[in-house]
C-alpha positions as CSV (number, residue, x, y, z in Angstrom):
1,X,28.3,10.4,-50.9
2,X,26.0,7.7,-51.2
3,X,27.4,3.7,-51.1
4,X,25.3,3.3,-54.4
5,X,27.5,6.2,-56.5
6,X,30.6,4.4,-55.3
7,X,29.7,1.2,-56.8
8,X,29.0,3.1,-59.8
9,X,32.0,4.7,-60.1
10,X,34.5,2.2,-58.8
11,X,32.8,-1.1,-58.9
12,X,35.7,-3.3,-58.6
13,X,37.2,-2.0,-55.6
14,X,37.0,-3.2,-52.3
15,X,34.4,-1.8,-50.0
16,X,35.2,-4.8,-47.6
17,X,38.2,-7.2,-46.7
18,X,38.3,-9.9,-44.1
19,X,41.5,-9.7,-42.4
20,X,41.3,-13.7,-41.7
21,X,39.7,-15.4,-44.3
22,X,40.7,-13.0,-47.1
23,X,37.3,-12.6,-48.5
24,X,36.9,-9.4,-50.4
25,X,33.7,-7.4,-51.3
26,X,33.6,-4.9,-54.2
27,X,31.7,-2.1,-53.9
28,X,29.6,-3.8,-56.9
29,X,29.2,-6.9,-55.1
30,X,28.2,-4.7,-51.7
31,X,25.0,-2.7,-53.1
32,X,23.8,-5.6,-55.7
33,X,23.7,-7.9,-52.2
34,X,22.5,-4.6,-49.9
35,X,19.7,-3.9,-52.2
36,X,18.4,-8.0,-52.8
37,X,18.4,-8.1,-49.5
38,X,16.1,-4.9,-48.8
39,X,13.8,-6.6,-51.8
40,X,13.5,-9.6,-49.3
41,X,12.8,-6.9,-46.6
42,X,9.8,-5.5,-48.8
43,X,8.6,-8.8,-50.5
44,X,7.8,-9.9,-46.5
45,X,5.7,-7.3,-45.7
46,X,8.3,-5.0,-44.0
47,X,7.3,-1.1,-44.3
48,X,9.6,2.0,-43.4
49,X,9.7,1.8,-39.2
50,X,9.5,-1.8,-38.9
51,X,12.2,-3.8,-36.8
52,X,14.7,-6.5,-37.9
53,X,17.6,-8.1,-35.8
54,X,20.8,-9.4,-36.7
55,X,22.6,-12.1,-34.6
56,X,26.1,-12.3,-36.5
57,X,29.7,-12.5,-35.7
58,X,32.1,-10.4,-37.5
59,X,31.1,-11.0,-41.4
60,X,30.5,-9.6,-44.5
61,X,26.8,-10.9,-44.0
62,X,26.2,-8.6,-41.0
63,X,27.3,-5.2,-43.1
64,X,25.3,-6.7,-45.9
65,X,22.4,-7.1,-44.4
66,X,22.6,-3.5,-42.3
67,X,23.0,-1.6,-45.3
68,X,19.6,-3.6,-47.0
69,X,17.9,-1.9,-43.4
70,X,19.5,1.2,-44.3
71,X,18.1,1.3,-47.7
72,X,14.2,0.3,-46.1
73,X,13.7,2.7,-43.5
74,X,13.9,0.3,-40.9
75,X,15.1,-0.1,-37.4
76,X,18.0,-2.5,-36.9
77,X,19.0,-3.9,-34.1
78,X,22.8,-5.6,-33.9
79,X,22.7,-8.1,-30.9
80,X,26.0,-9.3,-29.1
81,X,27.2,-12.4,-30.6
82,X,28.4,-13.8,-26.9
83,X,25.4,-13.5,-25.3
84,X,23.3,-16.6,-24.3
85,X,19.7,-17.7,-25.7
86,X,17.8,-16.1,-22.9
87,X,19.6,-12.9,-23.4
88,X,19.6,-12.6,-27.0
89,X,15.7,-13.7,-26.7
90,X,15.2,-11.1,-24.2
91,X,16.4,-8.4,-27.1
92,X,15.1,-9.8,-30.1
93,X,11.5,-9.8,-28.5
94,X,11.9,-6.7,-27.0
95,X,13.0,-4.5,-30.5
96,X,9.7,-6.3,-32.0
97,X,11.8,-7.5,-34.3
98,X,9.8,-9.4,-37.3
99,X,12.6,-10.5,-39.4
100,X,15.9,-12.1,-37.6
101,X,19.0,-13.2,-39.7
102,X,21.8,-15.0,-38.2
103,X,25.0,-17.5,-39.4
104,X,25.9,-21.2,-39.1
105,X,28.5,-20.0,-36.7
106,X,25.6,-18.6,-34.3
107,X,22.7,-21.2,-35.2
108,X,22.9,-23.5,-32.0
109,X,22.1,-20.7,-29.8
110,X,19.5,-18.9,-32.4
111,X,17.5,-22.1,-32.6
112,X,16.8,-21.6,-29.2
113,X,15.6,-18.2,-29.3
114,X,12.6,-19.4,-31.7
115,X,10.1,-20.3,-28.8
116,X,11.0,-17.5,-26.9
117,X,10.6,-14.7,-29.8
118,X,6.7,-14.9,-31.4
119,X,6.5,-11.7,-32.6
120,X,9.1,-12.7,-35.3
121,X,7.5,-13.3,-38.7
122,X,10.4,-14.5,-40.4
123,X,14.2,-16.4,-39.5
124,X,17.0,-16.7,-41.8
125,X,20.2,-17.9,-41.7
126,X,23.5,-17.5,-44.0
127,X,26.1,-20.2,-44.8
128,X,23.7,-23.2,-43.5
129,X,23.3,-26.0,-46.0
130,X,20.5,-27.6,-44.5
131,X,18.7,-25.6,-41.6
132,X,16.3,-27.2,-39.4
133,X,12.7,-25.4,-39.4
134,X,11.7,-22.6,-39.4
135,X,14.6,-21.1,-40.3
136,X,15.7,-20.4,-44.5
137,X,19.0,-20.3,-46.1
138,X,19.6,-16.5,-46.6
139,X,21.0,-17.4,-50.0
140,X,17.5,-18.6,-51.2
141,X,15.8,-16.2,-49.9
142,X,17.5,-13.7,-51.8
143,X,18.2,-16.0,-55.0
144,X,15.3,-14.4,-56.9
145,X,15.5,-11.3,-55.4
146,X,16.2,-7.9,-58.1
147,X,19.9,-6.3,-57.6
148,X,18.7,-3.0,-58.3
149,X,17.3,-0.3,-55.4
150,X,13.9,-0.8,-54.5
151,X,11.5,1.6,-55.4
152,X,10.7,3.5,-52.4
153,X,14.0,4.0,-50.8
154,X,14.1,5.4,-47.1
155,X,16.4,5.9,-44.7
156,X,17.5,3.2,-42.0
157,X,19.4,3.6,-38.7
158,X,20.4,1.6,-35.8
159,X,18.4,0.7,-32.8
160,X,21.6,-0.1,-30.3
161,X,21.0,-1.4,-26.9
162,X,22.6,-0.4,-24.0
163,X,22.4,-1.6,-20.4
164,X,20.9,0.4,-17.7
165,X,21.6,0.3,-14.1
166,X,19.2,-2.5,-13.4
167,X,21.2,-5.1,-15.9
168,X,18.1,-4.8,-18.4
169,X,19.2,-3.9,-22.0
170,X,17.3,-0.9,-22.8
171,X,17.2,0.1,-26.5
172,X,18.6,3.4,-27.4
173,X,15.9,5.2,-30.4
174,X,16.8,8.1,-31.9
175,X,14.4,9.9,-34.5
176,X,14.4,8.8,-37.8
177,X,13.9,11.1,-40.5
178,X,12.2,10.1,-43.1
179,X,14.5,11.0,-46.3
180,X,16.3,9.3,-49.4
181,X,19.3,7.3,-48.1
182,X,21.3,9.3,-50.4
183,X,21.0,12.2,-48.0
184,X,23.1,13.5,-46.1
185,X,23.9,11.9,-42.6
186,X,24.7,14.2,-40.1
187,X,26.5,12.2,-37.7
188,X,28.5,10.6,-40.9
189,X,29.6,13.8,-42.2
190,X,30.4,14.5,-37.8
191,X,32.4,11.7,-37.6
192,X,34.3,12.0,-40.9
193,X,35.3,15.6,-39.9
194,X,36.3,14.8,-36.4
195,X,38.1,11.4,-37.0
196,X,40.2,13.3,-40.6
197,X,38.0,10.7,-42.8
198,X,39.0,11.2,-46.6
199,X,38.4,9.3,-49.8
200,X,40.2,6.1,-50.5
201,X,41.4,5.9,-46.8
202,X,42.0,2.5,-45.7
203,X,40.3,2.0,-42.2
204,X,41.1,-1.1,-40.3
205,X,38.4,-2.1,-37.5
206,X,39.6,-4.7,-35.2
207,X,36.6,-4.5,-32.9
208,X,33.1,-6.7,-32.6
209,X,31.0,-5.2,-35.0
210,X,27.6,-5.0,-33.1
211,X,29.1,-2.6,-30.8
212,X,28.1,0.8,-31.8
213,X,31.9,2.7,-32.7
214,X,32.5,0.1,-35.2
215,X,29.2,0.2,-36.8
216,X,29.2,3.6,-37.5
217,X,33.3,3.7,-38.3
218,X,32.5,1.3,-41.2
219,X,29.1,2.7,-42.4
220,X,31.2,6.1,-42.6
221,X,34.3,4.5,-44.7
222,X,31.4,3.2,-46.8
223,X,29.7,6.4,-47.3
224,X,33.2,8.1,-48.1
225,X,34.3,5.1,-50.7
226,X,37.4,3.5,-48.5
227,X,37.7,0.3,-48.5
228,X,36.7,-1.6,-44.8
229,X,39.4,-3.9,-42.9
230,X,37.9,-6.6,-40.5
231,X,39.4,-8.6,-38.1
232,X,37.5,-11.8,-37.0
233,X,38.7,-11.3,-33.6
234,X,41.5,-9.2,-32.6
235,X,45.0,-9.9,-31.9
236,X,47.8,-7.8,-31.4
237,X,50.6,-9.1,-33.9
238,X,48.2,-9.6,-37.1
239,X,46.6,-6.2,-36.1
240,X,50.6,-4.8,-36.9
241,X,50.9,-6.7,-39.7
242,X,47.7,-5.7,-41.5
243,X,48.2,-1.8,-41.0
244,X,51.7,-2.6,-43.1
245,X,50.2,-5.2,-45.2
246,X,47.3,-2.7,-46.5
247,X,48.5,0.6,-45.7
248,X,45.8,1.6,-43.3
249,X,45.1,4.8,-42.8
250,X,43.0,5.1,-40.3
251,X,42.0,2.5,-37.2
252,X,39.4,2.7,-33.7
253,X,40.8,0.7,-30.8
254,X,39.8,0.6,-27.1
255,X,42.8,0.9,-24.4
256,X,42.9,-2.9,-23.7
257,X,44.1,-3.1,-27.3
258,X,46.9,-0.9,-26.4
259,X,47.6,-2.6,-23.7
260,X,48.0,-6.0,-25.1
261,X,50.2,-4.2,-28.5
262,X,52.6,-2.7,-25.7
263,X,53.1,-6.1,-24.4
264,X,54.2,-7.6,-27.8
265,X,57.9,-8.5,-28.3
266,X,60.4,-5.2,-28.7
267,X,61.9,-6.6,-31.9
268,X,57.7,-6.9,-33.4
269,X,57.0,-3.4,-32.4
270,X,60.4,-2.0,-33.5
271,X,60.1,-3.9,-36.4
272,X,56.1,-2.5,-37.4
273,X,56.1,-0.9,-40.3
274,X,53.5,1.9,-39.6
275,X,54.1,4.4,-41.9
276,X,50.8,4.6,-43.4
277,X,49.1,5.5,-40.4
278,X,46.9,9.1,-40.6
279,X,44.4,8.5,-37.7
280,X,44.1,6.5,-34.4
281,X,40.5,7.1,-32.6
282,X,39.8,5.5,-29.5
283,X,37.1,5.8,-26.2
284,X,34.8,3.2,-24.6
285,X,37.0,3.6,-21.9
286,X,39.2,6.2,-20.4
287,X,42.8,5.5,-21.6
288,X,45.4,4.9,-18.6
289,X,48.0,8.2,-18.6
290,X,51.1,5.9,-18.8
291,X,49.5,3.4,-21.8
292,X,48.7,6.7,-23.8
293,X,52.2,8.3,-22.9
294,X,54.0,5.4,-24.9
295,X,51.9,4.7,-27.2
296,X,52.1,8.4,-28.8
297,X,55.9,7.8,-28.0
298,X,55.7,5.1,-30.6
299,X,52.9,6.3,-33.4
300,X,53.2,9.7,-32.8
301,X,50.9,12.2,-32.4
302,X,47.8,10.8,-34.5
303,X,45.6,9.6,-31.5
304,X,42.2,11.6,-31.2
305,X,39.9,10.5,-27.9
306,X,36.4,10.8,-27.2
307,X,33.7,10.9,-24.9
308,X,30.6,9.8,-25.7
309,X,27.7,7.1,-25.5
310,X,25.5,4.5,-27.6
311,X,23.1,7.1,-26.7
312,X,24.5,9.8,-28.6
313,X,23.7,12.6,-26.1
314,X,26.7,14.6,-26.7
315,X,30.7,13.9,-27.7
316,X,34.1,15.4,-26.3
317,X,37.1,14.8,-28.4
318,X,41.0,15.8,-27.9
319,X,43.8,15.7,-30.1
320,X,47.3,14.2,-29.0
321,X,48.4,17.9,-28.3
322,X,45.7,19.1,-26.5
323,X,46.0,15.3,-24.2
324,X,49.5,15.6,-24.0
325,X,49.0,19.5,-22.3
326,X,46.0,18.1,-20.3
327,X,47.0,14.6,-19.5
328,X,44.0,12.3,-19.0
329,X,41.2,14.9,-20.4
330,X,38.7,13.0,-22.7
331,X,38.2,16.7,-24.4
332,X,36.1,19.5,-25.0
333,X,32.5,19.3,-25.9
334,X,31.9,18.9,-29.6
335,X,28.4,17.9,-29.6
336,X,25.7,19.4,-27.1
337,X,26.6,21.8,-23.9
338,X,28.3,19.9,-21.3
339,X,27.4,20.1,-17.8
340,X,28.9,18.8,-14.6
341,X,25.8,18.8,-11.9
342,X,26.1,17.8,-8.5
343,X,23.6,15.9,-6.1
344,X,21.4,18.9,-5.5
345,X,21.2,19.9,-9.3
346,X,23.0,22.4,-9.1
347,X,26.2,23.2,-11.6
348,X,29.6,22.3,-10.3
349,X,32.7,24.9,-10.8
350,X,35.7,23.9,-12.5
351,X,37.5,20.7,-10.9
352,X,35.0,19.9,-9.1
353,X,33.2,16.1,-10.0
354,X,29.7,15.7,-10.2
355,X,27.5,13.9,-13.1
356,X,28.2,14.6,-16.9
357,X,24.9,16.0,-18.5
358,X,25.3,17.6,-22.4
359,X,22.1,19.5,-23.6
360,X,21.2,20.4,-26.9
361,X,22.7,17.4,-28.6
362,X,20.6,14.3,-29.7
363,X,17.0,13.7,-28.7
364,X,16.9,10.2,-27.7
365,X,14.5,8.0,-25.8
366,X,15.0,4.4,-24.3
367,X,12.5,2.3,-26.3
368,X,9.5,1.4,-24.6
369,X,10.8,2.6,-21.9
370,X,9.2,6.4,-20.9
371,X,10.4,5.9,-17.2
372,X,14.2,5.3,-17.7
373,X,14.2,8.3,-20.2
374,X,12.5,10.5,-18.2
375,X,15.4,9.5,-15.5
376,X,17.9,10.9,-17.9
377,X,16.7,14.3,-18.3
378,X,17.6,16.9,-15.8
379,X,14.1,18.8,-14.4
380,X,14.0,21.2,-17.1
381,X,13.9,18.1,-19.5
382,X,16.5,19.6,-21.8
383,X,19.8,18.2,-20.5
384,X,20.4,14.0,-20.5
385,X,23.0,12.0,-18.4
386,X,23.6,8.4,-18.7
387,X,25.1,8.5,-15.7
388,X,28.8,8.9,-15.5
389,X,30.8,11.3,-13.3
390,X,33.7,13.4,-13.9
391,X,35.1,17.1,-14.0
392,X,36.1,20.1,-16.2
393,X,38.8,22.8,-15.9
394,X,38.9,26.0,-16.6
395,X,38.9,25.4,-19.8
396,X,35.9,23.1,-20.4
397,X,38.3,20.1,-20.8
398,X,36.7,17.1,-19.5
399,X,38.2,14.3,-17.0
400,X,36.3,11.4,-15.8
401,X,36.3,10.3,-12.3
402,X,34.0,7.4,-12.1
403,X,31.8,5.1,-14.7
404,X,28.6,4.7,-13.8
405,X,28.3,4.5,-10.1
406,X,28.4,0.6,-10.2
407,X,29.0,0.0,-14.2
408,X,32.5,-2.1,-14.7
409,X,34.4,-1.1,-17.6
410,X,36.7,-4.2,-18.9
411,X,38.4,-3.9,-21.8
412,X,36.1,-1.1,-23.6
413,X,33.0,-3.6,-22.7
414,X,30.4,-2.1,-20.3
415,X,29.2,-4.6,-18.0
416,X,26.2,-4.0,-15.4
417,X,26.8,-6.1,-12.4
418,X,23.1,-6.0,-11.2
419,X,22.5,-8.9,-13.7
420,X,25.4,-11.3,-12.2
421,X,24.3,-10.9,-8.5
422,X,20.2,-11.4,-9.5
423,X,21.6,-14.7,-10.7
424,X,24.0,-15.5,-8.2
425,X,21.4,-15.1,-5.4
426,X,19.4,-18.1,-7.1
427,X,22.0,-20.7,-6.0
428,X,21.2,-22.7,-3.3
429,X,24.3,-21.7,-1.4
430,X,24.3,-18.0,-1.8
431,X,22.5,-16.2,0.7
432,X,23.7,-12.6,-0.6
433,X,25.7,-11.3,-3.1
434,X,27.7,-8.3,-4.9
435,X,29.7,-7.8,-7.8
436,X,32.1,-5.3,-8.2
437,X,34.9,-4.0,-10.7
438,X,38.8,-4.9,-9.8
439,X,41.7,-3.4,-11.2
440,X,43.7,-5.7,-14.2
441,X,46.4,-4.4,-15.7
442,X,45.4,-5.5,-19.0
443,X,41.6,-4.9,-19.5
444,X,41.5,-2.4,-17.2
445,X,38.6,-4.1,-14.6
446,X,37.6,-7.7,-14.3
447,X,34.4,-8.7,-12.3
448,X,34.7,-9.9,-9.1
449,X,31.8,-11.5,-6.7
450,X,31.7,-10.7,-2.7
451,X,29.5,-13.9,-1.8
452,X,27.8,-14.1,1.7
453,X,27.1,-18.1,1.9
454,X,24.1,-19.8,3.4
455,X,24.5,-20.9,6.8
456,X,26.7,-24.1,7.6
457,X,28.1,-23.7,3.6
458,X,32.1,-23.6,3.8
459,X,33.9,-20.6,1.6
460,X,36.1,-22.4,0.2
461,X,37.8,-22.8,-3.2
462,X,35.9,-25.1,-4.7
463,X,32.4,-23.5,-4.0
464,X,33.7,-20.0,-5.6
465,X,34.5,-22.6,-9.0
466,X,31.0,-23.7,-8.4
467,X,29.7,-20.5,-8.2
468,X,31.9,-19.3,-11.4
469,X,30.9,-22.4,-13.3
470,X,27.0,-21.3,-12.3
471,X,27.3,-18.3,-13.6
472,X,29.3,-18.4,-17.2
473,X,26.5,-21.5,-17.9
474,X,23.9,-18.8,-17.9
475,X,25.7,-15.4,-18.8
476,X,28.0,-14.3,-21.5
477,X,31.3,-15.2,-20.8
478,X,32.1,-11.7,-20.0
479,X,29.8,-11.0,-17.3
480,X,30.7,-13.7,-15.3
481,X,33.0,-13.2,-12.4
482,X,36.9,-14.0,-12.7
483,X,37.4,-14.6,-8.8
484,X,35.1,-15.1,-5.9
485,X,35.6,-13.5,-2.4
486,X,33.7,-14.0,0.3
487,X,32.3,-12.1,3.9
488,X,30.1,-13.6,6.9
489,X,27.7,-10.5,6.1
490,X,27.7,-7.7,2.9
491,X,27.6,-4.5,3.9
492,X,23.9,-3.3,3.2
493,X,22.3,0.4,4.5
494,X,19.2,-0.4,5.7
495,X,17.2,0.6,2.6
496,X,19.0,-2.8,1.3
497,X,21.4,-0.6,-1.1
498,X,25.0,-2.5,-0.9
499,X,27.8,-0.3,0.0
500,X,30.4,-1.1,-2.7
501,X,32.8,1.5,-2.0
502,X,33.5,-0.5,1.5
503,X,33.7,-3.6,-1.1
504,X,35.8,-1.9,-3.1
505,X,38.3,-1.1,-0.7
506,X,38.3,-4.8,1.0
507,X,38.7,-6.2,-2.1
């Protein structure tokens, strides 16, 4: 059901509750704000298929801005709130955003985007009292807008960015049907069936809202008329308290959160009231078998694990019972035909690893990058991959044997080494650099850099600290190395390609 209908049927029901501050947005309030924002977009001259960008922390404003774009036929891009100004500016400019909306909390970084983003016609900020030019207060901009629907409502969708193997983010563009927002959205109906969503559900979101999974999950909860509890940031003890306090029925997490929950004191875990929980969805990274075993033992067989990507090129899923019979699987294909292909392009037999492809699922392309789009397809052009490696068993259940060739997955976040390597090599004391993921009990993997210093430079702890600080000055913190190793010469092929397998074995 279209969320606007819930504003009529249950206007005073909470649509969104912020976990930390306690702010409540009812369906009636949510609908009125979404409509005002849609009118704002139209008054700025935006038409169907135009682009906007939102650079915000976890706040109701982000969800309301999304809803305004979804009623205006716009593509909207959610920007990682941890990015530095140059990183965020690249995405704003690349997605061709005509309007950018940020918050007072992000204004210091957002102010540095203006000069690098000449295509933006209007800069707006929520929650700021006296923002610097060219920023306008969002509250003032929508104050005179009508709170009823715009006359030409059309469906809008997200244009999210997913880093490529070179480290440059790339926009994932999907076809946008020319329909009214009240029309059923197949991806929402698909998710509702898979994750046992139902009217009256209470959904707890512990993750950053700029990620695709929380974005889709909350959008689905709004459509079904449920209440979303949004954590400003994840805290394991508070997460358990919120489940009991709000009677949470559904939630979605990443495996790192499981690890942190399991490390809570025994008395906290044993006294946690989880009786309301019906469905727990997890993905983004493969869950270690011992961790999932412990979680099922604690919470019961209510877990649904999936494998997919921002590209939406395919989807597998398994419930707890399937997983317990095939520990380590991420499920069977429920969207797209699953293919495992070897280096010669031949389909692999069961239990032999190869590149994971899906055929016949969502059609996507990388925004303004036909070359990258072509690289993601098989020779027939009918199947696509995001570069992950895995194998299927005789029953068609998928197992991941590697993340993309060089990708690091830390706490459910994908990190591509090339960007950090390219930065390190610019440091005057660095001759060569490689970045790899190393095992971590909490995050699964953390970033480590291996550096070949310039001749005459001492490879010591002082240099390591200097290089880490250099990275943190220019990159989002999660992309920066936690530690630095040194080698006299990095192992490269004659073509210049690094032997990262050798580095992983050594470090």
